[in-house]
Residue, then its C-alpha position, 0 to 999 in steps of 0.5 A: m912487673n914492678n909497681t912503677r911500670k904497672n902504674f904507668i900502664i894503669d895511667y895510660i889505660q885511664t887516660e885513653i878511656n878519659d880522652r876517647g871514652l868507651d863505645e856503645n858496646n862498652q869497649i875501647q881499642i888501645d894501642f900498647s905497641g912501644l909502651c909495654e909487652i902485650e901480656e903486661a897490658e892484659e894483666v893490668a886491664k884484667e886487674l881493672g875489671f876489663s876483659t881483653e881481645p886482640g885488636q887490629g895490629q900488633g900491640v893492640l887490644w880491645l878492652y871491654k866490660e861485660d854486662 
């Protein structure tokens, strides 16, 4: 993954968090379908300090920070 693509995914994650915020369990469900490969999203999320789990639907991930 090149830096441009990585930065795009970082910006997308940060925008989703800024717009919708984390829920009471310190997590957010984000739809990456059509934007990038799910493996790329997982890699970037982990670099940002999030753990990931599959969400509802193809290309959807739960991102969460453990206590």
